[in-house]
DOLO-300440 format. One record per residue (C-alpha): residue in one letter; residue number from 1; x, y, z. Coordinates in nm, 4 decimals. Layout:
REM DOLO-300440
> residu/num/u/v/w
> A/NUM/X/Y/Z
...
//
This chain:
REM DOLO-300440
> residu/num/u/v/w
> M/1/12.4954/13.7153/11.7342
> L/2/12.6950/13.7879/11.4201
> L/3/12.7392/13.4159/11.3546
> E/4/12.3676/13.3581/11.4094
> T/5/12.2847/13.6309/11.1572
> L/6/12.5308/13.4972/10.9007
> A/7/12.3930/13.1433/10.9442
> V/8/12.0547/13.2502/10.8094
> A/9/12.1842/13.5032/10.5563
> R/10/12.1703/13.2622/10.2629
> D/11/11.8108/13.1689/10.3512
> F/12/11.7070/13.5201/10.4497
> G/13/11.4386/13.5543/10.1840
> R/14/11.2762/13.2324/10.2976
> V/15/11.3014/13.3365/10.6653
> H/16/11.1205/13.6605/10.5904
> E/17/10.8501/13.4804/10.3903
> I/18/10.7847/13.2261/10.6666
> T/19/10.7895/13.4930/10.9369
> S/20/10.5400/13.7073/10.7459
> I/21/10.2994/13.4131/10.7086
> L/22/10.3214/13.3305/11.0808
> I/23/10.2570/13.6890/11.1820
> R/24/9.9652/13.7257/10.9383
> Y/25/9.7924/13.4260/11.0957
> G/26/9.8362/13.5581/11.4480
> F/27/10.1478/13.3673/11.5534
> G/28/10.3486/13.6795/11.6233
> D/29/10.4098/13.5755/11.9829
> L/30/10.5536/13.2435/11.8649
> V/31/10.7826/13.4322/11.6251
> R/32/10.9030/13.6526/11.9112
> R/33/10.9609/13.3550/12.1457
> L/34/11.1592/13.1713/11.8792
> G/35/11.3812/13.4751/11.8329
> I/36/11.3240/13.4988/11.4570
> V/37/11.2354/13.8672/11.4788
> S/38/11.5684/13.9647/11.6336
> I/39/11.7556/13.7683/11.3670
> V/40/11.5669/13.9370/11.0853
> E/41/11.6015/14.2823/11.2393
> R/42/11.9760/14.2338/11.2919
> A/43/11.9989/14.1514/10.9232
> G/44/11.8578/14.4966/10.8548
> H/45/11.4939/14.4276/10.7749
> V/46/11.1970/14.5796/10.9584
> L/47/10.8870/14.3640/10.9947
> H/48/10.5375/14.5052/10.9666
> W/49/10.3225/14.3520/11.2408
> H/50/9.9777/14.3746/11.0819
> E/51/9.7427/14.0905/11.1747
> I/52/9.4186/14.0182/10.9969
> D/53/9.1166/13.9642/11.2224
> E/54/8.9564/13.7110/10.9913
> L/55/9.2650/13.4873/10.9979
> T/56/9.3377/13.5173/11.3695
> S/57/8.9772/13.4365/11.4598
> M/58/9.0107/13.0835/11.3199
> E/59/9.0412/12.7869/11.5530
> P/60/9.4083/12.6961/11.6193
> P/61/9.4067/12.3677/11.4208
> E/62/9.2674/12.5382/11.1111
> R/63/9.5083/12.8302/11.1439
> V/64/9.8067/12.5953/11.1670
> R/65/9.6845/12.3991/10.8643
> R/66/9.6413/12.7196/10.6598
> V/67/9.9896/12.8340/10.7654
> L/68/10.1449/12.5047/10.6528
> E/69/9.9667/12.5279/10.3176
> E/70/10.0963/12.8789/10.2514
> M/71/10.4511/12.7924/10.3568
> G/72/10.4843/12.5505/10.0681
> P/73/10.5701/12.1884/9.9867
> T/74/10.8086/12.1143/10.2733
> F/75/10.5610/12.2274/10.5361
> V/76/10.2674/12.0571/10.3637
> K/77/10.4649/11.7333/10.3870
> L/78/10.5421/11.8108/10.7518
> G/79/10.1695/11.8477/10.8207
> Q/80/10.1022/11.5178/10.6457
> I/81/10.3618/11.3556/10.8727
> F/82/10.1864/11.5136/11.1735
> A/83/9.8652/11.3476/11.0522
> T/84/10.0373/11.0110/11.1089
> R/85/10.1138/11.0883/11.4754
> P/86/9.7982/11.0350/11.6839
> D/87/10.0292/10.9771/11.9796
> L/88/10.1389/11.3425/11.9596
> F/89/9.8238/11.5246/11.8465
> A/90/9.4609/11.5100/11.9522
> P/91/9.1992/11.3883/11.6984
> V/92/9.0839/11.7439/11.6145
> W/93/9.4391/11.8279/11.5032
> I/94/9.4799/11.5010/11.3114
> A/95/9.1536/11.5667/11.1238
> E/96/9.2773/11.9121/11.0221
> F/97/9.6210/11.7897/10.9131
> E/98/9.4533/11.5259/10.6952
> K/99/9.2943/11.8071/10.4928
> L/100/9.6338/11.9168/10.3656
> Q/101/9.6290/11.8681/9.9895
> D/102/9.9585/11.8141/9.8114
> Q/103/9.8438/11.9921/9.4959
> A/104/9.9958/12.2759/9.2984
> R/105/9.9887/12.4456/8.9635
> P/106/10.1946/12.2738/8.6928
> A/107/10.5462/12.4016/8.6402
> P/108/10.6162/12.5844/8.3106
> I/109/10.6443/12.3182/8.0420
> E/110/10.9611/12.4817/7.9042
> K/111/11.1464/12.4137/8.2307
> I/112/11.0086/12.0588/8.2492
> M/113/11.1187/11.9793/7.8945
> A/114/11.4646/12.1277/7.9525
> Q/115/11.5138/11.9189/8.2679
> L/116/11.3869/11.6038/8.0946
> Q/117/11.6312/11.6531/7.8083
> E/118/11.9136/11.6968/8.0575
> D/119/11.8264/11.3744/8.2435
> L/120/11.7221/11.1602/7.9463
> G/121/12.0069/11.2712/7.7230
> A/122/11.7621/11.3618/7.4459
> A/123/11.4337/11.5450/7.3969
> P/124/11.1275/11.3557/7.5323
> D/125/10.9838/11.3361/7.1784
> E/126/11.2952/11.1450/7.0725
> V/127/11.2913/10.9036/7.3690
> F/128/10.9185/10.8248/7.3692
> A/129/10.6846/10.7506/7.0797
> T/130/10.4537/11.0151/7.2213
> F/131/10.4804/11.2479/7.5192
> D/132/10.1860/11.4517/7.6480
> P/133/10.3095/11.7944/7.7657
> A/134/9.9859/11.8474/7.9634
> P/135/10.0290/11.6870/8.3079
> I/136/9.7587/11.4527/8.4382
> A/137/9.8507/11.5460/8.7977
> A/138/10.0605/11.8160/8.9628
> A/139/10.1792/11.8146/9.3240
> S/140/10.4199/12.0328/9.5174
> I/141/10.7233/11.8127/9.4523
> A/142/10.6467/11.6510/9.1165
> Q/143/10.4058/11.6365/8.8264
> V/144/10.2998/11.3417/8.6116
> H/145/10.2795/11.3159/8.2325
> K/146/10.1521/11.0350/8.0126
> A/147/10.3761/10.8851/7.7443
> V/148/10.3945/10.5855/7.5119
> L/149/10.7081/10.3774/7.4576
> E/150/10.8302/10.2725/7.1137
> D/151/10.6772/9.9238/7.1660
> G/152/10.3354/10.0760/7.2360
> T/153/10.3455/10.0411/7.6177
> H/154/10.1631/10.3189/7.7990
> V/155/10.3662/10.4694/8.0837
> I/156/10.3615/10.7647/8.3187
> V/157/10.6588/10.9970/8.3560
> K/158/10.6900/11.1436/8.7048
> V/159/10.9099/11.4541/8.6917
> R/160/11.0533/11.6385/8.9910
> R/161/10.9813/12.0108/8.9840
> P/162/11.2821/12.2134/8.8629
> G/163/11.4600/12.3878/9.1505
> I/164/11.2528/12.2194/9.4223
> R/165/11.5546/12.0625/9.5976
> A/166/11.7119/12.4027/9.6765
> I/167/11.3821/12.5227/9.8310
> V/168/11.3391/12.2049/10.0351
> E/169/11.6990/12.2109/10.1611
> A/170/11.6580/12.5738/10.2733
> D/171/11.3367/12.4810/10.4560
> L/172/11.5032/12.1818/10.6216
> R/173/11.7899/12.4000/10.7476
> L/174/11.5406/12.6459/10.8921
> L/175/11.3360/12.3679/11.0511
> S/176/11.6472/12.2285/11.2166
> Q/177/11.7330/12.5716/11.3617
> L/178/11.3744/12.6309/11.4725
> A/179/11.3654/12.2891/11.6412
> D/180/11.6790/12.3767/11.8396
> I/181/11.5368/12.7143/11.9419
> A/182/11.1963/12.5656/12.0295
> A/183/11.3549/12.3008/12.2534
> Q/184/11.5476/12.5712/12.4397
> E/185/11.2838/12.8430/12.4627
> I/186/10.9475/12.6639/12.4850
> K/187/10.9344/12.4183/12.7732
> D/188/10.6030/12.2610/12.6656
> L/189/10.7569/12.1439/12.3366
> R/190/11.0578/11.9675/12.4854
> R/191/10.8784/11.6427/12.5621
> Y/192/10.7977/11.6054/12.1903
> N/193/11.1719/11.6067/12.1118
> P/194/11.1468/11.8581/11.8235
> Q/195/11.5092/11.8015/11.7160
> E/196/11.4440/11.4310/11.6559
> I/197/11.1198/11.5049/11.4683
> A/198/11.3074/11.7543/11.2486
> R/199/11.5845/11.5005/11.1841
> Q/200/11.3437/11.2217/11.0888
> F/201/11.1418/11.4566/10.8717
> A/202/11.4520/11.5787/10.6869
> Q/203/11.5509/11.2197/10.6216
> S/204/11.2020/11.1384/10.4920
> M/205/11.1922/11.4457/10.2651
> R/206/11.5304/11.3712/10.1096
> R/207/11.4195/11.0161/10.0399
> E/208/11.1006/11.1387/9.8768
> L/209/11.2972/11.3720/9.6503
> D/210/11.4899/11.0718/9.5159
> F/211/11.2622/10.9085/9.2563
> A/212/11.5139/10.6292/9.2011
> R/213/11.4608/10.5262/9.5633
> E/214/11.0861/10.5273/9.5039
> G/215/11.1458/10.3004/9.2045
> R/216/11.3439/10.0572/9.4208
> N/217/11.0625/10.0544/9.6757
> S/218/10.8150/9.9754/9.3990
> E/219/11.0313/9.6934/9.2617
> R/220/11.0703/9.5390/9.6064
> M/221/10.6947/9.5500/9.6617
> R/222/10.6377/9.4022/9.3153
> A/223/10.8724/9.1116/9.3979
> N/224/10.6932/9.0508/9.7307
> F/225/10.3606/9.0112/9.5451
> S/226/10.4949/8.8171/9.2472
> K/227/10.2864/8.5130/9.3514
> H/228/9.9704/8.7176/9.4104
> P/229/9.8145/8.8076/9.0733
> E/230/9.5247/8.9818/9.2471
> I/231/9.7645/9.2591/9.3591
> V/232/9.9210/9.4748/9.0878
> I/233/10.2330/9.6868/9.1382
> P/234/10.3418/9.8972/8.8371
> K/235/10.6625/9.8022/8.6603
> V/236/10.9513/10.0513/8.6688
> Y/237/11.1458/10.1217/8.3479
> W/238/11.4965/10.1707/8.4815
> Q/239/11.6582/10.2842/8.1578
> W/240/11.4812/10.6194/8.2010
> T/241/11.4478/10.6327/8.5810
> C/242/11.6880/10.8446/8.7877
> E/243/11.6844/11.0831/9.0848
> R/244/11.4548/11.3371/8.9119
> I/245/11.2492/11.1052/8.6857
> N/246/11.0437/10.7935/8.7471
> V/247/10.9030/10.6129/8.4428
> Q/248/10.6630/10.3320/8.5250
> E/249/10.3734/10.1325/8.3878
> F/250/10.0481/10.3249/8.3441
> I/251/9.7688/10.1767/8.5562
> E/252/9.4236/10.2206/8.4084
> G/253/9.1471/10.1403/8.6524
> I/254/8.8868/10.2855/8.8862
> S/255/9.0327/10.5222/9.1432
> G/256/8.9655/10.4629/9.5120
> H/257/8.7950/10.8033/9.5091
> D/258/8.5334/10.6736/9.2627
> I/259/8.3909/10.3783/9.4551
> E/260/8.0335/10.4371/9.3411
> T/261/8.1164/10.3245/8.9860
> L/262/8.2395/9.9807/9.0981
> A/263/7.8932/9.8253/9.0571
> Q/264/7.8800/9.9427/8.6960
> A/265/8.2186/9.7765/8.6349
> D/266/8.0871/9.4455/8.7741
> L/267/8.3380/9.4397/9.0627
> D/268/8.2741/9.2763/9.4008
> R/269/8.3239/9.5463/9.6642
> R/270/8.3335/9.2965/9.9515
> Q/271/8.6058/9.0906/9.7861
> L/272/8.8051/9.4046/9.7066
> A/273/8.7946/9.5063/10.0745
> K/274/8.9159/9.1627/10.1835
> R/275/9.1965/9.1537/9.9265
> G/276/9.3123/9.4996/10.0263
> A/277/9.3274/9.3957/10.3917
> D/278/9.5071/9.0712/10.3072
> A/279/9.7633/9.2668/10.1070
> L/280/9.8276/9.5075/10.3953
> F/281/9.8713/9.2290/10.6511
> K/282/10.1074/9.0460/10.4195
> M/283/10.3141/9.3644/10.3862
> I/284/10.3238/9.4231/10.7626
> I/285/10.3344/9.0796/10.9240
> E/286/10.5084/8.8662/10.6626
> D/287/10.7310/9.1093/10.4695
> G/288/10.7980/9.3905/10.7196
> F/289/10.7772/9.6372/10.4288
> F/290/10.4493/9.8216/10.3759
> H/291/10.2833/10.1047/10.1874
> A/292/10.2666/10.3805/10.4494
> D/293/9.9995/10.5879/10.2733
> P/294/9.7348/10.3583/10.1147
> H/295/9.4785/10.6361/10.0746
> P/296/9.2117/10.6102/9.7991
> G/297/9.4188/10.8113/9.5506
> N/298/9.6953/10.5498/9.5675
> C/299/9.4617/10.2537/9.5050
> F/300/9.3031/10.1486/9.1754
> F/301/9.0484/9.8713/9.1178
> L/302/9.0989/9.6598/8.8052
> P/303/8.8918/9.3971/8.6208
> G/304/8.8904/9.0570/8.7920
> N/305/8.8620/9.2220/9.1350
> R/306/9.2306/9.3080/9.1304
> I/307/9.3840/9.5977/9.3255
> A/308/9.6753/9.8146/9.2128
> F/309/9.8878/10.0155/9.4565
> I/310/10.0919/10.3112/9.3315
> D/311/10.3229/10.5811/9.4737
> F/312/10.5776/10.4209/9.7047
> G/313/10.7501/10.7417/9.8057
> M/314/10.6432/10.6814/10.1661
> V/315/10.6975/10.3255/10.2910
> G/316/10.7355/10.1720/10.6350
> R/317/10.9849/9.9110/10.7470
> L/318/10.9489/9.6780/11.0445
> S/319/11.2254/9.4617/11.1850
> E/320/11.1485/9.1013/11.2784
> E/321/11.1454/9.1987/11.6454
> R/322/10.9027/9.4831/11.5803
> R/323/10.6757/9.2556/11.3761
> N/324/10.6686/9.0079/11.6645
> Q/325/10.5701/9.2925/11.8968
> V/326/10.2899/9.4020/11.6621
> V/327/10.1623/9.0455/11.6405
> S/328/10.1718/9.0111/12.0207
> L/329/9.9861/9.3395/12.0688
> L/330/9.7125/9.2674/11.8144
> Y/331/9.6817/8.9084/11.9327
> G/332/9.6554/9.0345/12.2917
> L/333/9.3760/9.2712/12.1885
> V/334/9.1906/9.0010/11.9983
> E/335/9.2358/8.7384/12.2735
> K/336/9.1772/8.9867/12.5627
> D/337/9.5244/8.9624/12.7182
> P/338/9.5792/9.2979/12.8977
> E/339/9.9106/9.2030/13.0617
> N/340/10.0706/9.1393/12.7241
> V/341/9.9296/9.4639/12.5816
> V/342/10.0758/9.6665/12.8704
> K/343/10.4152/9.5007/12.8328
> I/344/10.4334/9.5808/12.4612
> L/345/10.3167/9.9416/12.5068
> L/346/10.5805/10.0109/12.7719
> K/347/10.8465/9.8542/12.5522
> W/348/10.7416/10.0784/12.2628
> A/349/10.7438/10.3892/12.4813
> D/350/11.1109/10.3133/12.5619
> K/351/11.0856/10.4632/12.9103
> I/352/10.8992/10.4052/13.2327
> P/353/10.6150/10.6566/13.2743
> T/354/10.5964/10.8709/13.5836
> R/355/10.2578/10.7113/13.6576
> K/356/10.3205/10.3520/13.5565
> D/357/10.0569/10.2075/13.7904
> S/358/9.8005/10.4516/13.6537
> L/359/9.8871/10.3529/13.2948
> I/360/9.8506/9.9827/13.3712
> S/361/9.5168/10.0452/13.5397
> E/362/9.3876/10.2496/13.2451
> V/363/9.5002/9.9892/12.9917
> D/364/9.3275/9.7173/13.1923
> H/365/9.0103/9.9260/13.1932
> F/366/9.0550/9.9879/12.8200
> I/367/9.0750/9.6139/12.7499
> E/368/8.7686/9.5528/12.9650
> Q/369/8.5647/9.7852/12.7420
> Y/370/8.6140/9.5437/12.4543
> H/371/8.5994/9.2209/12.6535
> G/372/8.3300/8.9926/12.5164
> A/373/8.2442/9.2204/12.2247
> P/374/8.1955/9.0370/11.8919
> L/375/8.4822/9.0868/11.6488
> K/376/8.2460/9.2359/11.3928
> D/377/8.1647/9.5174/11.6368
> L/378/8.5272/9.6138/11.6996
> N/379/8.6745/9.9104/11.5149
> I/380/9.0516/9.8742/11.4992
> A/381/9.1006/10.2382/11.3976
> E/382/8.9144/10.3602/11.7052
> L/383/9.0888/10.1007/11.9202
> L/384/9.4396/10.2042/11.8103
> L/385/9.3563/10.5747/11.8423
> N/386/9.2409/10.5159/12.1993
> L/387/9.5642/10.3336/12.2753
> T/388/9.7736/10.6209/12.1378
> T/389/9.5615/10.8662/12.3367
> L/390/9.6573/10.6744/12.6524
> L/391/10.0231/10.7047/12.5624
> R/392/9.9860/11.0742/12.4829
> D/393/9.8136/11.1391/12.8173
> H/394/10.1117/10.9781/12.9910
> Q/395/10.3586/11.1800/12.7797
> L/396/10.4887/10.8705/12.6015
> N/397/10.5649/10.8827/12.2298
> L/398/10.5552/10.6065/11.9707
> P/399/10.8542/10.5228/11.7498
> A/400/10.8200/10.6690/11.3988
> D/401/10.7748/10.3310/11.2265
> L/402/10.4790/10.2451/11.4511
> A/403/10.3153/10.5829/11.3902
> L/404/10.3249/10.5076/11.0157
> L/405/10.1854/10.1612/11.0847
> I/406/9.8887/10.2945/11.2809
> K/407/9.8224/10.5511/11.0075
> A/408/9.8228/10.2715/10.7456
> F/409/9.5768/10.0670/10.9541
> I/410/9.3419/10.3609/10.9999
> T/411/9.3551/10.4642/10.6320
> L/412/9.2926/10.1113/10.5062
> E/413/9.0055/10.0445/10.7445
> S/414/8.8384/10.3659/10.6315
> L/415/8.8718/10.2593/10.2670
> G/416/8.7557/9.9060/10.3514
> R/417/8.4390/10.0341/10.5179
> Q/418/8.3632/10.2480/10.2134
> L/419/8.3846/9.9341/10.0015
> D/420/8.1979/9.7113/10.2466
> P/421/8.0004/9.8589/10.5407
> D/422/8.0429/9.5284/10.7282
> F/423/8.4189/9.5241/10.6777
> N/424/8.6229/9.4737/10.9956
> L/425/9.0002/9.4841/10.9969
> I/426/9.0341/9.2701/11.3112
> I/427/8.8384/8.9852/11.1532
> A/428/9.0599/9.0154/10.8451
> A/429/9.3709/9.0171/11.0666
> E/430/9.2796/8.7124/11.2766
> P/431/9.4101/8.4368/11.0424
> F/432/9.7345/8.6283/10.9780
> L/433/9.7879/8.6838/11.3502
> K/434/9.7273/8.3220/11.4432
> R/435/9.9523/8.1959/11.1657
> A/436/10.2284/8.4408/11.2592
> F/437/10.1901/8.3579/11.6292
> L/438/10.2222/7.9848/11.5606
> L/439/10.5180/8.0341/11.3257
> R/440/10.7108/8.1956/11.6109
> Y/441/10.7151/7.8589/11.7927
> T/442/10.8061/7.6229/11.5109
> P/443/11.1323/7.4274/11.5598
> D/444/11.3024/7.6329/11.2879
> A/445/11.2014/7.9638/11.4448
> I/446/11.3097/7.8536/11.7936
> A/447/11.6414/7.7245/11.6570
> R/448/11.6961/8.0523/11.4702
> R/449/11.6349/8.2615/11.7828
> G/450/11.8544/8.0283/11.9889
> L/451/12.1371/8.0576/11.7356
> K/452/12.1067/8.4349/11.7361
> T/453/12.1194/8.4456/12.1176
> A/454/12.4198/8.2114/12.1260
> T/455/12.5978/8.4227/11.8633
> N/456/12.5374/8.7404/12.0645
> L/457/12.6696/8.5750/12.3823
> F/458/12.9769/8.4466/12.2003
> E/459/13.0492/8.7925/12.0569
> M/460/13.0037/8.9488/12.4009
> F/461/13.2535/8.7088/12.5623
> T/462/13.5087/8.7432/12.2805
> E/463/13.4909/9.1230/12.3001
> L/464/13.5052/9.1295/12.6827
> P/465/13.8903/9.1351/12.7071
> Q/466/13.9063/9.4282/12.4637
> D/467/13.6386/9.6158/12.6577
> L/468/13.8196/9.5565/12.9890
> H/469/14.1484/9.6684/12.8347
> R/470/13.9817/9.9862/12.7072
> I/471/13.8340/10.0593/13.0515
> L/472/14.1712/10.0069/13.2231
> E/473/14.3416/10.2382/12.9713
> D/474/14.0791/10.5063/13.0383
> L/475/14.1313/10.4658/13.4139
> R/476/14.5073/10.4919/13.3749
> Q/477/14.4753/10.8104/13.1700
> G/478/14.2175/10.9607/13.4031
> A/479/13.9501/10.9637/13.1329
> V/480/13.6897/10.7979/13.3560
> S/481/13.4875/11.0127/13.5877
> V/482/13.2266/10.9019/13.8370
> R/483/12.9397/11.1293/13.9218
> L/484/12.7055/11.0631/14.2111
> D/485/12.3826/11.2586/14.2064
> I/486/12.2138/11.1987/14.5413
> A/487/11.8839/11.3691/14.6041
> R/488/11.8755/11.4865/14.9668
> P/489/11.5351/11.4258/15.1260
> E/490/11.3860/11.7217/15.3074
> W/491/11.3495/11.5248/15.6301
> L/492/11.7206/11.4412/15.6316
> G/493/11.8150/11.8079/15.6336
> K/494/11.5844/11.8821/15.9252
> D/495/11.7171/11.5861/16.1266
> L/496/12.0755/11.6935/16.0646
> D/497/11.9904/12.0441/16.1876
> R/498/11.8446/11.9026/16.5101
> V/499/12.1446/11.6767/16.5695
> V/500/12.3892/11.9641/16.5192
> N/501/12.1863/12.1832/16.7569
> R/502/12.1927/11.9172/17.0296
> L/503/12.5656/11.8615/16.9873
> S/504/12.6239/12.2359/17.0106
> V/505/12.4144/12.2653/17.3291
> S/506/12.5917/11.9613/17.4758
> L/507/12.9344/12.1137/17.4106
> V/508/12.8289/12.4500/17.5539
> T/509/12.6754/12.2830/17.8616
> A/510/12.9876/12.0759/17.9220
> A/511/13.2050/12.3854/17.8808
> L/512/12.9887/12.5770/18.1320
> I/513/13.0144/12.2964/18.3891
> I/514/13.3915/12.2721/18.3542
> G/515/13.4312/12.6499/18.3510
> S/516/13.2076/12.7012/18.6567
> S/517/13.4034/12.4337/18.8476
> I/518/13.7365/12.6008/18.7695
> V/519/13.6088/12.9496/18.8560
> S/520/13.4571/12.8267/19.1857
> T/521/13.8048/12.7219/19.3107
> V/522/13.9268/13.0788/19.2825
> E/523/13.8832/13.2900/19.5961
> G/524/13.6867/13.6093/19.5619
> G/525/13.3220/13.7190/19.5470
> A/526/13.3162/13.7991/19.1776
> S/527/13.4584/13.4615/19.0792
> S/528/13.2009/13.2805/19.2891
> L/529/12.9200/13.4764/19.1203
> I/530/13.0504/13.3980/18.7701
> G/531/13.0893/13.0319/18.8578
> L/532/12.7353/13.0143/18.9973
> T/533/12.5916/13.1834/18.6865
> A/534/12.7767/12.9459/18.4562
> F/535/12.6600/12.6468/18.6582
> I/536/12.2956/12.7636/18.6418
> G/537/12.3309/12.8058/18.2604
> A/538/12.4701/12.4519/18.2379
> V/539/12.1718/12.3194/18.4347
> F/540/11.9237/12.4858/18.1995
> G/541/12.1184/12.3632/17.8934
> G/542/12.1152/12.0080/18.0311
> I/543/11.7411/12.0243/18.1031
> W/544/11.6687/12.1474/17.7478
> L/545/11.8875/11.8734/17.6017
> L/546/11.7149/11.5965/17.8026
> F/547/11.3712/11.7328/17.7141
> S/548/11.4621/11.7505/17.3434
> I/549/11.5851/11.3912/17.3407
> W/550/11.2790/11.2687/17.5278
> R/551/11.0402/11.4518/17.2912
> S/552/11.2016/11.3007/16.9802
> G/553/11.1483/10.9492/17.1119
//
């Protein structure tokens, strides 16, 4: 207990703050079950358990969202990650998590300027021709300022909030501890693997705090679209970009939130929707590197019906194998191939469900709902959400990269329908899917897969002697143990009991017969009586044994 108390001592202030927020919103029981109260009390602090009726009367999804907002940037980001997991949360929860706004008051300009001077090596006014101290946007992790370079180029300077890393690291340590406690104490949460969610989230948060990594993501995306002038990715100015600063080209256009003004700018909304979809499918199917959060605030519409994407702090990556699986799934949905859809879903789930036959039957029924429906009537967002609902009902979770992919699909289709009411993502996907499906069977692709398979086999055979040697060494040293876990059926135990009973009666009966025979040879009235009694007992034992055998068949 002392070690547990010391482990949270450095983050005690944050523990108390989080605990107070949970209790105020009526999650006192959760706090007790997680054991946070005992930790805080052992540290010498007494909690005041006052709950506010107005807050506790809210519906659970809204209460959780309000709690995450009050807990600060780390937990707001966690809620935004939850919004990408329709396989874990029902639609009512997803809708509430999507309301989480990553907005905050600007940090004091004195602290921003001091940090900029430390990172740039000089005052911002000396590095840039002009620097606007008033931010144009402020979020929980960073805020954005406009500036002009010496050559007249307009840029934005994205600055990480001073001191935010220490707060985030404290929150991540607490989340890791809470995930361990939750997995041990709350049985219903174990199937969600809270430790793995906490680990992936911590990794994502640390990446997002590194603005140099965001710059590399942006440069990679810019290179992927170098031959597509209709898609604009801002240029990164690396001489001033580092872990806490990102300086990039300023994009001036119409925000995705301001779609109604597109007609005044003489832009074709239908063409914009198609180009946005084409860009997404290129990212996913051809490049395996995609913008994981293409919401309206991260999209700008430019003259010439061009589209600019910004903010690459959250990106998704798909291996070639995963891309092939996505193509097979979407192609199976488009071409009404339920067997292929089931195979891919089970492969993604990475385990056999307890009701596999039921899952296959439900997926077949799901495919039948869309069989024969015109492509223009299909809604891919609804379709994918229904698929993830099936997985959730069978307690199967999606890999993190696929959850981001589904979120990107749903977000883009929503934006596409705002631009063009007749927009359909499946129709836009069809040419990409067919081209990708055909490319998998070109001679080059087949030769590449064959070479990879041959290389894997060769490596396996060359490493086989070393593996055998290692196994033999472990056997020699007694480091190999074999454990057999055999589940004993209930019927086997009952049958064994009956067999043992019959054997016992048989032995007793035989002993009575032999004993009565020996006693009968002895002269005397008492001996004859004992022998007769034993013989009668043996007769009854034999009759019971024969009857028992006959009754059992």
